ROSEDO-71639 format. One record per residue: x, y negated, z negated of N, C-alpha, C in turn; residue in one letter. Coordinates in pm, whole numbers, padded with zeros to 5 digits, always signed. Layout:
<recs>
XYZXYZXYZA;...
</recs>
This chain:
<recs>
+15577-11454-04072+15452-11498-04133+15478-11622-04219X;+15405-11726-04190+15424-11853-04259+15310-11873-04358X;+15344-11897-04486+15245-11917-04591+15234-12065-04621X;+15115-12117-04615+15090-12257-04645+15083-12274-04797X;+15187-12336-04854+15193-12351-05001+15081-12440-05053X;+15034-12533-04972+14925-12623-05016+14797-12544-05040X;+14769-12450-04946+14648-12368-04962+14659-12276-05084X;+14780-12222-05106+14800-12135-05222+14777-12213-05352X;+14826-12336-05357+14805-12419-05476+14658-12451-05497X;+14588-12474-05386+14443-12501-05397+14369-12380-05450X;+14409-12261-05403+14343-12138-05451+14367-12119-05601X;+14493-12140-05644+14526-12125-05787+14450-12227-05873X;+14444-12351-05826+14374-12453-05903+14224-12423-05911X;+14168-12369-05801+14025-12335-05799+13996-12219-05896X;+14085-12117-05892+14066-12004-05984+14081-12047-06129X;+14176-12139-06154+14191-12190-06290+14070-12268-06335X;+14010-12345-06244+13889-12420-06276+13773-12327-06305X;+13762-12219-06227+13654-12124-06250+13669-12053-06384X;+13793-12016-06418+13815-11951-06548+13786-12047-06663X;+13820-12176-06644+13789-12276-06746+13638-12290-06764X;+13565-12286-06653+13419-12295-06662+13361-12174-06735X;+13419-12056-06712+13371-11936-06781+13395-11948-06932X;+13515-11993-06970+13546-12010-07112+13454-12114-07174X;+13430-12223-07101+13342-12329-07151+13199-12277-07168X;+13155-12193-07074+13020-12137-07085+13006-12046-07206X;+13111-11965-07233+13108-11877-07350+13104-11958-07479X;+13188-12064-07485+13189-12149-07604+13056-12219-07623X;+12993-12261-07512+12866-12331-07520+12756-12238-07575X;+12771-12107-07553+12676-12011-07609+12707-11983-07756X;+12834-11977-07793+12872-11940-07929+12857-12055-08029X;+12876-12179-07983+12871-12293-08076+12737-12305-08146X;+12621-12299-08077+12493-12306-08149+12476-12193-08251X;+12525-12074-08216+12516-11962-08311+12598-11990-08437X;+12719-12043-08417+12804-12072-08532+12745-12183-08618X;+12687-12284-08554+12623-12393-08629+12505-12340-08710X;+12424-12254-08648+12311-12194-08719+12359-12109-08836X;+12465-12030-08814+12519-11945-08920+12572-12030-09036X;+12639-12142-09002+12690-12231-09107+12576-12294-09186X;+12471-12337-09114+12356-12394-09183+12286-12295-09273X;+12274-12169-09228+12211-12065-09310+12294-12039-09435X;+12426-12034-09420+12513-12010-09535+12499-12119-09640X;+12498-12244-09594+12482-12357-09687+12345-12351-09755X;+12242-12313-09679+12107-12304-09736+12100-12197-09843X;+12165-12082-09820+12164-11974-09919+12232-12021-10048X;+12347-12090-10036+12415-12143-10154+12327-12243-10228X;+12254-12325-10153+12164-12423-10215+12049-12354-10288X;+11995-12245-10228+11884-12173-10292+11930-12108-10421X;+12051-12049-10421+12103-11986-10543+12118-12091-10652X;+12171-12207-10616+12187-12315-10716+12051-12363-10767X;+11955-12379-10676+11821-12423-10717+11755-12321-10809X;+11769-12193-10778+11707-12091-10862+11764-12094-11003X;+11893-12112-11012+11955-12117-11145+11912-12242-11222X;+11903-12354-11154+11863-12477-11221+11716-12473-11262X;+11630-12424-11173+11487-12419-11204+11459-12319-11315X;+11522-12200-11306+11502-12101-11412+11555-12152-11545X;+11666-12225-11543+11719-12282-11667+11622-12385-11724X;+11559-12465-11637+11462-12562-11686+11339-12496-11745X;+11292-12388-11683+11174-12317-11734+11204-12253-11870X;+11324-12199-11886+11362-12130-12010+11431-12223-12110X;+11431-12353-12080+11492-12454-12168+11640-12425-12195X;+11711-12397-12084+11855-12379-12090+11922-12490-12009X;+12053-12494-12015+12128-12598-11943+12148-12561-11798X;+12186-12436-11772+12213-12397-11635+12355-12429-11594X;+12393-12400-11469+12531-12426-11423+12563-12575-11422X;+12679-12612-11475+12714-12755-11479+12864-12782-11471X;+12949-12678-11475+13093-12699-11481+13161-12687-11345X;+13116-12594-11260+13179-12573-11129+13128-12678-11031X;+13202-12786-11017+13158-12894-10929+13057-12983-10997X;+13020-13096-10933+12920-13184-10992+12783-13116-11002X;+12727-13117-11122+12598-13052-11151+12603-12901-11123X;+12721-12842-11118+12733-12698-11097+12703-12653-10956X;+12714-12743-10856+12675-12707-10720+12770-12605-10657X;+12890-12592-10712+12987-12497-10656+12984-12362-10727X;+12890-12343-10820+12887-12218-10895+12857-12098-10805X;+12760-12116-10711+12727-12006-10619+12846-11971-10530X;+12919-12073-10485+13039-12049-10403+13146-11977-10483X;+13161-12012-10610+13260-11945-10696+13222-11799-10718X;+13093-11772-10738+13049-11634-10757+13070-11552-10630X;+13043-11611-10514+13066-11541-10388+13212-11509-10366X;+13300-11603-10400+13444-11580-10387+13490-11469-10482X;+13432-11467-10601+13467-11362-10698+13428-11224-10645X;+13307-11212-10589+13264-11084-10535+13349-11042-10416X;+13397-11140-10340+13478-11109-10222+13609-11040-10260X;+13665-11078-10373+13795-11023-10412+13785-10911-10516X;+13663-10872-10552+13649-10762-10648+13675-10628-10580X;+13708-10528-10661+13736-10395-10608+13610-10333-10550X;+13623-10270-10435+13510-10207-10367+13510-10058-10401X;+13418-10016-10486+13412-09878-10533+13317-09797-10445X;+13353-09670-10420+13272-09579-10339+13250-09451-10418X;+13125-09404-10429+13099-09278-10503+13175-09161-10439X;+13235-09078-10523+13320-08970-10471+13238-08864-10398X;+13115-08839-10440+13032-08737-10379+12920-08795-10293X;+12925-08923-10267+12823-08985-10184+12857-08976-10036X;+12761-09016-09954+12782-09022-09808+12846-09156-09776X;+12975-09155-09743+13050-09279-09727+12995-09363-09611X;+12958-09298-09501+12909-09373-09386+12777-09444-09416X;+12681-09372-09472+12554-09434-09508+12574-09540-09615X;+12661-09513-09710+12688-09606-09819+12746-09737-09767X;+12828-09730-09662+12892-09851-09608+12805-09924-09507X;+12725-09850-09430+12645-09912-09325+12519-09978-09381X;+12463-09925-09489+12337-09975-09544+12333-10124-09569X;+12429-10183-09646+12425-10328-09670+12437-10411-09543X;+12516-10364-09446+12533-10439-09321+12403-10444-09242X;+12330-10332-09236+12202-10330-09165+12104-10428-09227X;+12101-10434-09360+12008-10524-09428+12036-10670-09394X;+12163-10709-09386+12197-10849-09359+12180-10883-09212X;+12229-10796-09123+12226-10827-08980+12083-10835-08928X;+11996-10744-08975+11857-10745-08928+11786-10874-08967X;+11821-10930-09081+11757-11056-09124+11818-11175-09049X;+11949-11173-09026+12014-11284-08956+11961-11300-08813X;+11930-11189-08747+11879-11197-08610+11744-11267-08603X;+11668-11264-08712+11535-11326-08713+11543-11479-08702X;+11654-11538-08741+11665-11684-08738+11673-11739-08596X;+11699-11653-08500+11713-11700-08362+11583-11750-08302X;+11467-11714-08357+11338-11754-08299+11271-11865-08379X;+11340-11922-08478+11281-12028-08560+11298-12163-08490X;+11189-12235-08459+11202-12370-08403+11219-12472-08516X;+11339-12522-08534+11366-12618-08641+11320-12759-08604X;+11290-12782-08478+11245-12912-08433+11196-12906-08291X;+11168-13022-08234+11118-13031-08097+11230-12989-08000X;+11210-12876-07928+11311-12819-07839+11441-12789-07912X;+11432-12751-08037+11550-12723-08119+11538-12581-08175X;+11556-12483-08086+11545-12342-08121+11652-12266-08045X;+11707-12163-08108+11816-12089-08044+11766-12005-07928X;+11653-11933-07946+11598-11848-07840+11445-11854-07847X;+11384-11904-07741+11239-11912-07735+11185-11790-07660X;+11164-11680-07735+11110-11559-07674+10959-11567-07667X;+10904-11497-07566+10758-11493-07553+10693-11411-07664X;+10768-11325-07728+10717-11242-07837+10795-11271-07964X;+10819-11397-07992+10906-11436-08102+10860-11385-08238X;+10730-11399-08271+10683-11359-08404+10687-11209-08422X;+10654-11133-08319+10660-10988-08330+10804-10937-08326X;+10893-11013-08263+11035-10978-08270+11084-10988-08414X;+11039-11091-08485+11076-11105-08627+11023-10988-08708X;+10899-10948-08686+10841-10837-08760+10915-10707-08728X;+10947-10686-08600+11017-10564-08562+11157-10558-08622X;+11227-10671-08621+11364-10673-08674+11362-10659-08826X;+11269-10729-08893+11263-10722-09039+11226-10583-09088X;+11161-10503-09002+11125-10367-09042+11247-10276-09051X;+11359-10320-08995+11480-10239-08999+11550-10249-09134X;+11532-10361-09205+11602-10384-09331+11574-10275-09435X;+11448-10231-09457+11426-10123-09555+11497-09993-09520X;+11524-09970-09390+11600-09851-09353+11740-09858-09411X;+11800-09978-09407+11932-09995-09468+11929-09973-09617X;+11821-10015-09684+11809-09992-09828+11794-09843-09859X;+11715-09775-09777+11697-09631-09796+11828-09556-09772X;+11903-09598-09670+12034-09537-09645+12129-09560-09762X;+12123-09679-09819+12210-09711-09932+12175-09627-10054X;+12044-09612-10080+12004-09531-10194+12040-09385-10178X;+12021-09332-10056+12054-09191-10031+12205-09168-10031X;+12279-09261-09972+12424-09244-09964+12496-09261-10096X;+12429-09317-10197+12493-09338-10327+12502-09211-10410X;+12425-09107-10373+12421-08981-10449+12387-09007-10595X;+12284-09090-10615+12238-09127-10748+12087-09124-10746X;+12026-09055-10842+11881-09039-10838+11809-09171-10856X;+11865-09262-10937+11802-09393-10955+11814-09477-10828X;+11928-09468-10762+11946-09540-10636+11851-09487-10529X;+11839-09356-10521+11751-09295-10421+11605-09332-10449X;+11567-09334-10576+11431-09373-10611+11406-09520-10575X;+11506-09605-10593+11493-09745-10553+11478-09760-10403X;+11553-09679-10325+11538-09683-10180+11400-09637-10135X;+11347-09533-10199+11212-09487-10166+11108-09592-10200X;+11125-09659-10312+11032-09766-10347+11038-09880-10246X;+11158-09913-10199+11172-10019-10099+11099-09983-09971X;+11111-09857-09926+11044-09814-09804+10891-09816-09821X;+10843-09765-09936+10698-09763-09960+10642-09904-09969X;+10714-09994-10036+10667-10131-10049+10666-10203-09916X;+10768-10181-09834+10774-10247-09704+10660-10201-09613X;+10633-10070-09612+10524-10019-09528+10390-10073-09574X;+10371-10083-09706+10243-10128-09762+10211-10272-09724X;+10311-10357-09721+10287-10500-09700+10321-10547-09560X;+10384-10461-09481+10414-10499-09342+10286-10506-09259X;+10190-10419-09287+10067-10415-09206+09982-10540-09228X;+09951-10582-09353+09878-10709-09370+09952-10828-09311X;+10085-10829-09325+10164-10938-09269+10148-10944-09118X;+10154-10829-09052+10140-10824-08907+10001-10867-08862X;+09899-10827-08935+09762-10867-08900+09743-11018-08912X;+09805-11079-09013+09797-11225-09028+09868-11294-08912X;+09983-11242-08872+10056-11299-08758+09976-11284-08629X;+09909-11170-08613+09827-11148-08495+09710-11247-08489X;+09652-11280-08604+09544-11380-08608+09594-11516-08563X;+09712-11554-08610+09771-11682-08567+09800-11681-08417X;+09846-11569-08366+09875-11560-08223+09748-11574-08140X;+09637-11519-08189+09509-11534-08118+09463-11679-08116X;+09481-11748-08227+09442-11889-08232+09527-11975-08138X;+09655-11940-08127+09748-12020-08045+09759-11969-07902X;+09699-11852-07871+09707-11791-07739+09851-11766-07696X;+09937-11735-07794+10077-11711-07761+10144-11640-07878X;+10251-11565-07847+10333-11501-07948+10464-11575-07969X;+10483-11685-07897+10605-11765-07910+10593-11859-08029X;+10698-11867-08109+10695-11957-08224+10688-12103-08180X;+10750-12136-08069+10745-12274-08018+10603-12310-07976X;+10535-12219-07908+10397-12244-07866+10303-12255-07985X;+10328-12177-08089+10244-12183-08209+10256-12320-08276X;+10378-12373-08282+10398-12507-08340+10333-12613-08251X;+10347-12601-08120+10287-12699-08029+10135-12696-08036X;+10077-12577-08053+09932-12567-08063+09879-12637-08188X;+09955-12637-08295+09913-12705-08417+09932-12856-08409X;+10029-12901-08329+10058-13044-08321+09956-13120-08236X;+09872-13050-08162+09774-13119-08076+09671-13196-08157X;+09639-13147-08276+09534-13208-08357+09588-13272-08485X;+09718-13291-08490+09776-13358-08605+09770-13274-08731X;+09755-13344-08844+09757-13280-08975+09645-13178-08990X;+09526-13208-08938+09412-13119-08952+09418-13001-08854X;+09515-12999-08767+09531-12887-08675+09619-12776-08728X;+09673-12795-08849+09756-12690-08907+09674-12564-08930X;+09736-12450-08909+09667-12323-08927+09632-12295-09073X;+09688-12375-09164+09653-12362-09305+09504-12386-09327X;+09447-12482-09254+09304-12514-09270+09216-12420-09188X;+09270-12366-09082+09192-12275-08997+09199-12130-09042X;+09304-12097-09117+09324-11960-09165+09362-11961-09314X;+09274-12008-09402+09313-12015-09546+09335-11877-09609X;+09247-11780-09576+09266-11646-09632+09390-11580-09576X;+09413-11598-09446+09534-11544-09386+09659-11604-09447X;+09653-11732-09482+09768-11798-09544+09800-11735-09680X;+09696-11711-09761+09718-11651-09893+09774-11509-09879X;+09715-11430-09788+09763-11293-09769+09907-11293-09717X;+09937-11383-09623+10072-11390-09568+10172-11429-09676X;+10134-11522-09762+10225-11567-09868+10254-11454-09966X;+10151-11380-10007+10170-11269-10101+10252-11158-10035X;+10220-11127-09908+10292-11019-09839+10439-11055-09816X;+10465-11181-09787+10605-11221-09766+10685-11213-09895X;+10622-11246-10009+10691-11229-10138+10722-11082-10164X;+10626-10994-10129+10649-10852-10147+10758-10801-10053X;+10762-10853-09931+10867-10812-09837+11005-10857-09885X;+11010-10970-09955+11137-11020-10006+11177-10953-10137X;+11088-10868-10190+11113-10797-10317+11138-10894-10431X;+11060-11000-10433+11069-11098-10540+10967-11066-10648X;+10996-11105-10771+10898-11090-10877+10768-11161-10838X;+10652-11100-10865+10631-10977-10942+10636-10849-10859X;+10709-10849-10745+10713-10734-10656+10853-10676-10643X;+10937-10688-10745+11076-10641-10733+11091-10498-10783X;+10998-10411-10747+11002-10271-10793+11123-10193-10742X;+11172-10216-10617+11287-10137-10571+11414-10160-10651X;+11427-10275-10717+11549-10303-10794+11515-10341-10937X;+11417-10272-10995+11375-10302-11132+11485-10260-11229X;+11556-10360-11285+11671-10329-11369+11631-10251-11494X;+11515-10282-11551+11474-10215-11675+11440-10069-11651X;+11403-10031-11528+11361-09895-11500+11466-09815-11422X;+11533-09879-11324+11619-09806-11231+11765-09849-11236X;+11807-09925-11334+11945-09973-11343+11985-10042-11213X;+11906-10134-11164+11927-10212-11041+11896-10135-10914X;+11833-10017-10924+11783-09948-10805+11891-09909-10708X;+11868-09937-10578+11962-09896-10474+12095-09967-10483X;+12108-10071-10566+12234-10144-10580+12323-10088-10691X;+12279-09983-10759+12347-09938-10881+12494-09904-10858X;+12526-09834-10750+12662-09787-10727+12748-09887-10650X;+12695-10003-10618+12769-10097-10534+12845-10198-10619X;+12955-10245-10561+13037-10348-10625+13103-10432-10517X;+13164-10541-10557+13239-10624-10465+13154-10685-10356X;+13209-10689-10235+13145-10758-10124+13017-10687-10080X;+13010-10554-10096+12889-10482-10056+12772-10517-10147X;+12798-10532-10276+12694-10580-10365+12655-10723-10329X;+12755-10803-10291+12727-10940-10250+12640-10947-10125X;+12654-10850-10034+12571-10848-09913+12424-10827-09949X;+12396-10740-10045+12258-10722-10091+12205-10852-10152X;+12287-10917-10227+12249-11043-10292+12219-11149-10187X;+12304-11157-10085+12282-11254-09977+12157-11218-09897X;+12137-11088-09871+12022-11044-09791+11890-11083-09856X;+11882-11075-09990+11758-11111-10057+11726-11259-10038X;+11826-11345-10043+11801-11488-10026+11782-11524-09879X;+11850-11453-09790+11824-11474-09647+11679-11438-09613X;+11631-11329-09669+11493-11287-09644+11394-11388-09702X;+11424-11441-09820+11337-11542-09880+11333-11669-09796X;+11448-11710-09743+11453-11830-09660+11379-11811-09529X;+11396-11697-09463+11328-11675-09334+11178-11664-09355X;+11134-11607-09466+10991-11598-09493+10931-11736-09515X;+11001-11822-09588+10952-11958-09610+10951-12037-09479X;+11048-12014-09393+11049-12080-09263+10931-12036-09178X;+10897-11908-09181+10783-11860-09102+10650-11909-09160X;+10640-11924-09291+10520-11985-09349+10505-12128-09295X;+10616-12200-09288+10614-12337-09236+10575-12341-09088X;+10632-12251-09010+10608-12250-08866+10466-12204-08834X;+10420-12100-08900+10291-12041-08865+10172-12116-08922X;+10188-12178-09040+10072-12236-09108+10082-12386-09134X;+10200-12442-09133+10215-12584-09167+10266-12668-09051X;+10253-12620-08930+10286-12701-08814+10434-12720-08788X;+10522-12647-08854+10665-12660-08829+10715-12800-08859X;+10771-12866-08760+10825-13001-08777+10720-13109-08760X;+10594-13072-08739+10488-13169-08719+10437-13221-08853X;+10429-13354-08866+10377-13413-08989+10282-13528-08957X;+10229-13532-08836+10142-13642-08796+10012-13638-08875X;+09982-13748-08946+09863-13760-09028+09771-13862-08964X;+09648-13826-08928+09558-13917-08858+09526-14041-08941X;+09512-14152-08870+09469-14279-08927+09568-14340-09024X;+09689-14291-09024+09792-14349-09111+09910-14387-09021X;+09969-14504-09046+10072-14555-08957+10196-14468-08958X;+10210-14382-09060+10328-14296-09066+10335-14206-08944X;+10221-14165-08890+10220-14074-08776+10288-14136-08655X;+10274-14268-08638+10339-14334-08525+10491-14330-08540X;+10538-14338-08666+10681-14333-08689+10739-14197-08654X;+10667-14092-08689+10718-13958-08666+10698-13910-08523X;+10638-13992-08438+10631-13960-08296+10758-14005-08222X;+10854-14060-08297+10973-14116-08235+11061-14009-08171X;+11040-13882-08208+11124-13775-08151+11101-13759-08002X;+10990-13811-07951+10966-13799-07808+11052-13897-07729X;+11105-13999-07798+11184-14101-07730+11332-14088-07762X;+11365-14071-07888+11503-14068-07931+11543-13924-07964X;+11638-13870-07889+11672-13728-07901+11734-13690-08033X;+11856-13742-08064+11929-13699-08183+11857-13740-08310X;+11809-13864-08314+11740-13912-08433+11610-13835-08455X;+11538-13810-08347+11414-13734-08358+11438-13592-08403X;+11545-13527-08352+11579-13391-08394+11615-13386-08541X;+11686-13488-08590+11722-13495-08731+11597-13505-08818X;+11501-13588-08775+11376-13603-08849+11300-13471-08851X;+11291-13406-08735+11221-13277-08727+11285-13174-08819X;+11419-13169-08819+11490-13074-08904+11463-13103-09052X;+11462-13230-09087+11436-13268-09226+11294-13229-09269X;+11196-13252-09181+11056-13217-09213+11041-13066-09230X;+11100-12990-09138+11091-12844-09147+11153-12791-09275X;+11270-12843-09310+11338-12796-09431+11265-12842-09557X;+11202-12960-09553+11127-13007-09670+11009-12915-09699X;+10935-12877-09595+10824-12783-09614+10875-12647-09660X;+10987-12603-09602+11043-12472-09637+11086-12467-09782X;+11154-12572-09828+11203-12571-09965+11091-12590-10065X;+10978-12643-10022+10862-12648-10110+10814-12506-10141X;+10809-12421-10040+10768-12282-10063+10875-12203-10136X;+11001-12238-10113+11106-12176-10193+11091-12210-10340X;+11053-12334-10368+11029-12376-10505+10915-12296-10567X;+10807-12275-10490+10695-12194-10540+10738-12050-10567X;+10822-11995-10479+10870-11857-10498+10955-11845-10624X;+11038-11944-10649+11123-11941-10769+11038-11954-10894X;+10940-12045-10891+10851-12061-11006+10775-11931-11033X;+10730-11865-10925+10656-11740-10940+10743-11633-11005X;+10870-11628-10966+10959-11526-11023+10973-11539-11173X;+10980-11662-11222+11007-11683-11364+10880-11706-11445X;+10763-11695-11381+10638-11720-11453+10550-11597-11464X;+10564-11499-11372+10474-11384-11370+10548-11256-11407X;+10483-11162-11474+10547-11033-11508+10546-10939-11388X;+10628-10834-11395+10637-10737-11287+10515-10646-11286X;+10470-10609-11165+10361-10513-11150+10413-10370-11165X;+10323-10279-11197+10358-10136-11189+10353-10092-11043X;+10413-09976-11016+10420-09929-10878+10280-09900-10823X;+10192-09843-10906+10057-09815-10858+09978-09943-10834X;+10001-10044-10918+09934-10173-10897+09982-10239-10768X;+10112-10227-10741+10167-10286-10619+10107-10222-10495X;+10099-10089-10492+10044-10020-10376+09894-10043-10363X;+09822-10048-10476+09678-10076-10470+09651-10216-10415X;+09732-10313-10455+09714-10449-10405+09734-10454-10254X;+09834-10382-10205+09862-10385-10062+09759-10312-09978X;+09721-10190-10021+09634-10107-09938+09485-10134-09962X;+09445-10164-10085+09303-10177-10117+09249-10319-10108X;+09338-10418-10114+09292-10557-10114+09344-10635-09994X;+09478-10644-09982+09535-10728-09876+09506-10674-09737X;+09512-10541-09720+09486-10483-09588+09341-10507-09542X;+09238-10481-09624+09101-10512-09579+09078-10660-09553X;+09136-10746-09638+09117-10891-09620+09181-10937-09490X;+09303-10893-09464+09371-10934-09341+09302-10878-09217X;+09250-10755-09227+09177-10697-09115+09046-10772-09090X;+08974-10808-09196+08853-10888-09179+08883-11025-09122X;+08994-11085-09165+09035-11215-09110+09064-11205-08961X;+09129-11095-08920+09158-11075-08778+09030-11058-08698X;+08933-10983-08751+08806-10963-08680+08729-11095-08667X;+08728-11176-08772+08661-11306-08765+08729-11397-08663X;+08861-11396-08661+08935-11478-08565+08908-11434-08423X;+08906-11303-08400+08877-11251-08266+08736-11287-08222X;+08639-11277-08314+08501-11310-08280+08487-11458-08246X;+08551-11543-08324+08541-11688-08297+08607-11724-08164X;+08717-11657-08131+08782-11683-08003+08696-11635-07885X;+08628-11522-07903+08541-11472-07796+08420-11563-07776X;+08360-11612-07885+08244-11699-07873+08278-11835-07816X;+08404-11877-07834+08446-12008-07783+08478-12006-07634X;+08489-11885-07574+08519-11876-07432+08398-11915-07348X;
</recs>
C-alpha cells in the first residue's frame, strides 16, 4: 500500500485551517462580550465617583480628591479593598443560598445589557422580544435578594429580602404596562425597532412626547426597581441594619454594591432607548440634524457619535437619580406599596388602554 505524502499534508493543512477558523469564530463571539463588560465596569466606576462628587456638592463637602486626579480612582481603590477583605459566612446560615444570592443578582442584570442598542446597528443581540426579555431577566434579581436574606439566618436580613420581593412585585407591573404601551406604538418588542420607530420623525417622534404619563410612571417605577431613595426600603440602614446585606462582607458585599449601580445604569439606558430615541438626536429645522446623519455614511465615526449621544442621555438620567437620592426623604413601607398599587398601576393601565384605543382607531 502506497501512501501519497502530498495528500496527507493537504489533509493536515486543511484540518488545521478548519480548527483555526473555529477558534477565530469563538473569539469573534467573545470579543464583543468582553468589550461590553469592560465598558460596563468603567461606567459603574464613573457612576460611583459621580455620586460621591454630587452628594458632596449638595452637602457642601469636598468629596474624594486624593486617590488619583480629582479622586477618580477612589471607587477602584474601594473595589480592590473589598476584593481582599475576609469573606465571612454565618455559622448557622444556609451556605449555598448565602453564596448564590449575590451572584444571581449580578448575573441577571448583566444579561440585560445584551439587548441595548448603543448606536446604529451597534447592539450585542437584537431579539424580537428584547424589552420583555429585560423585564423577565430583571425579575430574577429579587429572588437572589430573598435567597440572601433567608440564607443569612438573620431576622433583619430576612425582613429586608421580603421587602425587596414585595417592592419588586409592586413596581414590576406598572413598568411592564408602560413597556407594553411603547411596544404598541412601535409595533415591535425589539429595542432596535423601537429606536428606529422614533427616528422616523426626528426630535418630535420621541416617545417622551407621545407617552408623557407613561414616561413619568416608568421613571418612578425604575427608581423603585433599583431600590434607590426614596425607595430604598429593602436596605434601610436606620431600620434594618443594611437589610439583606447585613451578614455580608468582602467580595460578596461588593457584588451587591455593584448590582445596585448596574441596575441603575440599565434602567437609565432603557429610559433613553424607550422614550428618548436612543442614539437619535435629529432636531427639525436645525442644521445640527444634518451633521448627526453622518452615521449613515461613515461607520466608525458614526458609531462613536451614536455611542456618545446614548451615554449623554443616560448620564443625564443618572444625574437626576443621584439628585433624587440626596434631596428626598425615604418613604414608609405602606406609602411605597400604596404608591405602586393605588396610583402607578391604575395610571399605567389607563395609559395602556388609551394607547390601544388610539392604535385601533388609526388602523
